[in-house]
C-alpha positions as a Python dict, from the first residue, in 0.01 Angstrom:
ca = {
    (1, 'M'): (0, 0, 0),
    (2, 'I'): (197, 321, 15),
    (3, 'R'): (481, 380, -225),
    (4, 'K'): (675, 679, -367),
    (5, 'S'): (510, 851, -652),
    (6, 'N'): (664, 851, -1005),
    (7, 'L'): (617, 1037, -1322),
    (8, 'K'): (355, 777, -1441),
    (9, 'D'): (131, 887, -1151),
    (10, 'I'): (108, 1254, -1238),
    (11, 'T'): (-231, 1242, -1413),
    (12, 'T'): (-394, 1047, -1127),
    (13, 'I'): (-243, 1267, -857),
    (14, 'I'): (-369, 1585, -1041),
    (15, 'S'): (-714, 1425, -1071),
    (16, 'I'): (-710, 1349, -697),
    (17, 'Y'): (-624, 1710, -619),
    (18, 'E'): (-901, 1839, -849),
    (19, 'K'): (-1152, 1610, -670),
    (20, 'A'): (-1028, 1737, -331),
    (21, 'R'): (-1057, 2109, -442),
    (22, 'K'): (-1414, 2042, -572),
    (23, 'Y'): (-1508, 1873, -248),
    (24, 'M'): (-1365, 2149, -30),
    (25, 'A'): (-1544, 2407, -239),
    (26, 'E'): (-1877, 2224, -195),
    (27, 'C'): (-1816, 2216, 178),
    (28, 'G'): (-1736, 2589, 187),
    (29, 'I'): (-1368, 2539, 270),
    (30, 'D'): (-1148, 2803, 110),
    (31, 'Q'): (-841, 2580, 82),
    (32, 'W'): (-666, 2498, -241),
    (33, 'Q'): (-922, 2700, -444),
    (34, 'N'): (-649, 2880, -635),
    (35, 'G'): (-528, 2578, -830),
    (36, 'Y'): (-278, 2470, -564),
    (37, 'P'): (-123, 2221, -573),
    (38, 'A'): (-40, 2266, -937),
    (39, 'E'): (117, 2016, -1176),
    (40, 'S'): (458, 2194, -1120),
    (41, 'D'): (422, 2131, -747),
    (42, 'V'): (353, 1763, -813),
    (43, 'L'): (653, 1729, -1052),
    (44, 'N'): (876, 1898, -795),
    (45, 'D'): (753, 1670, -524),
    (46, 'I'): (819, 1362, -734),
    (47, 'D'): (1158, 1486, -841),
    (48, 'T'): (1269, 1553, -486),
    (49, 'G'): (1130, 1217, -363),
    (50, 'I'): (879, 1354, -116),
    (51, 'S'): (555, 1247, -297),
    (52, 'Y'): (363, 933, -208),
    (53, 'V'): (57, 751, -323),
    (54, 'L'): (-185, 516, -160),
    (55, 'E'): (-302, 232, -382),
    (56, 'D'): (-468, -94, -392),
    (57, 'E'): (-559, -349, -659),
    (58, 'N'): (-787, -96, -819),
    (59, 'G'): (-527, 177, -847),
    (60, 'I'): (-426, 502, -675),
    (61, 'Y'): (-680, 651, -433),
    (62, 'G'): (-465, 893, -228),
    (63, 'T'): (-163, 1111, -228),
    (64, 'F'): (48, 1308, 28),
    (65, 'V'): (391, 1471, 74),
    (66, 'L'): (618, 1372, 358),
    (67, 'V'): (913, 1605, 412),
    (68, 'A'): (1201, 1564, 650),
    (69, 'G'): (1359, 1868, 823),
    (70, 'E'): (1255, 2206, 933),
    (71, 'D'): (947, 2354, 751),
    (72, 'P'): (987, 2730, 706),
    (73, 'T'): (615, 2782, 772),
    (74, 'Y'): (647, 2606, 1102),
    (75, 'V'): (923, 2830, 1243),
    (76, 'R'): (681, 3079, 1395),
    (77, 'I'): (369, 2958, 1570),
    (78, 'E'): (101, 3181, 1732),
    (79, 'D'): (-156, 3116, 2001),
    (80, 'G'): (39, 2806, 2128),
    (81, 'E'): (370, 2632, 2098),
    (82, 'W'): (521, 2323, 1958),
    (83, 'M'): (554, 2040, 2205),
    (84, 'D'): (890, 1916, 2076),
    (85, 'S'): (1184, 2098, 1917),
    (86, 'S'): (1357, 1789, 1783),
    (87, 'E'): (1385, 1699, 1417),
    (88, 'Y'): (1050, 1610, 1250),
    (89, 'F'): (875, 1518, 931),
    (90, 'A'): (594, 1733, 799),
    (91, 'I'): (289, 1585, 620),
    (92, 'H'): (145, 1805, 347),
    (93, 'R'): (-93, 1796, 56),
    (94, 'V'): (-302, 1515, 177),
    (95, 'A'): (-590, 1420, -59),
    (96, 'S'): (-796, 1130, -165),
    (97, 'D'): (-1038, 1046, -439),
    (98, 'G'): (-1307, 977, -178),
    (99, 'S'): (-1326, 608, -251),
    (100, 'H'): (-1160, 490, 72),
    (101, 'R'): (-1212, 585, 443),
    (102, 'G'): (-917, 618, 678),
    (103, 'V'): (-669, 759, 434),
    (104, 'F'): (-511, 988, 698),
    (105, 'T'): (-486, 694, 938),
    (106, 'E'): (-305, 478, 677),
    (107, 'L'): (-58, 753, 584),
    (108, 'S'): (-6, 847, 951),
    (109, 'D'): (86, 501, 1039),
    (110, 'F'): (327, 491, 749),
    (111, 'A'): (483, 824, 844),
    (112, 'K'): (519, 716, 1212),
    (113, 'I'): (739, 427, 1101),
    (114, 'K'): (960, 679, 931),
    (115, 'C'): (975, 930, 1213),
    (116, 'R'): (805, 938, 1556),
    (117, 'H'): (774, 1312, 1546),
    (118, 'L'): (538, 1460, 1295),
    (119, 'R'): (378, 1792, 1215),
    (120, 'V'): (81, 1872, 997),
    (121, 'D'): (-144, 2173, 928),
    (122, 'T'): (-482, 2242, 787),
    (123, 'H'): (-745, 2506, 716),
    (124, 'R'): (-959, 2607, 1015),
    (125, 'D'): (-1274, 2511, 828),
    (126, 'N'): (-1143, 2164, 726),
    (127, 'M'): (-1321, 1972, 995),
    (128, 'N'): (-1279, 1630, 829),
    (129, 'M'): (-896, 1672, 833),
    (130, 'Q'): (-903, 1798, 1185),
    (131, 'R'): (-1104, 1493, 1306),
    (132, 'A'): (-860, 1262, 1128),
    (133, 'V'): (-553, 1429, 1259),
    (134, 'K'): (-674, 1432, 1619),
    (135, 'S'): (-795, 1070, 1609),
    (136, 'N'): (-447, 974, 1507),
    (137, 'G'): (-279, 1111, 1819),
    (138, 'F'): (-187, 1457, 1687),
    (139, 'R'): (-234, 1746, 1928),
    (140, 'Y'): (-332, 2104, 1851),
    (141, 'C'): (-35, 2335, 1896),
    (142, 'G'): (-137, 2675, 1744),
    (143, 'V'): (-155, 2878, 1432),
    (144, 'I'): (106, 2899, 1159),
    (145, 'H'): (100, 3115, 843),
    (146, 'L'): (164, 3014, 484),
    (147, 'P'): (395, 3221, 270),
    (148, 'D'): (99, 3417, 142),
    (149, 'G'): (-7, 3490, 510),
    (150, 'S'): (-300, 3250, 520),
    (151, 'P'): (-343, 3108, 870),
    (152, 'R'): (-351, 2733, 924),
    (153, 'I'): (-411, 2538, 1239),
    (154, 'A'): (-110, 2327, 1330),
    (155, 'F'): (-87, 1980, 1495),
    (156, 'E'): (196, 1768, 1616),
    (157, 'F'): (254, 1398, 1702),
    (158, 'T'): (546, 1298, 1924),
    (159, 'D'): (606, 1004, 2147),
    (160, 'K'): (923, 1149, 2300),
    (161, 'I'): (950, 1090, 2674),
    (162, 'G'): (922, 1418, 2877),
    (163, 'V'): (742, 1608, 2615),
    (164, 'K'): (468, 1845, 2735),
    (165, 'V'): (128, 1711, 2638),
}
């Protein structure tokens, strides 16, 4: 089940992000190693209603953010182009505790119900995320840069008729 996060979920969400940071560090992926996302990010995400959790009878096992509207980091794209310029939702801060497979598929299916035009980005070295994104119908579009200048590879899903693919 996927639902919006609430304040009671903060400890679990922070724990999931800590596990994800540790996993990425062990895999040599220099993503989120500066303590991001921080508790303040999680609080803001919950407060603005964009934070979600994945849970089953044993509790929460994943989290992500789903944001409607233009993402400032997606305005400029290099080494490619977006397929569709219409309104979209961006998927960010995807993480799991490692206990379930197919977390991105689950959240992607959920997001596609809300909007049939989605964007997501990830670190160039995060091969697991790239495989998950591609296997869910997202296509590579180019490179975007985070506010600190770090590059991220960007993907897009759209089922709009007449879109370049």
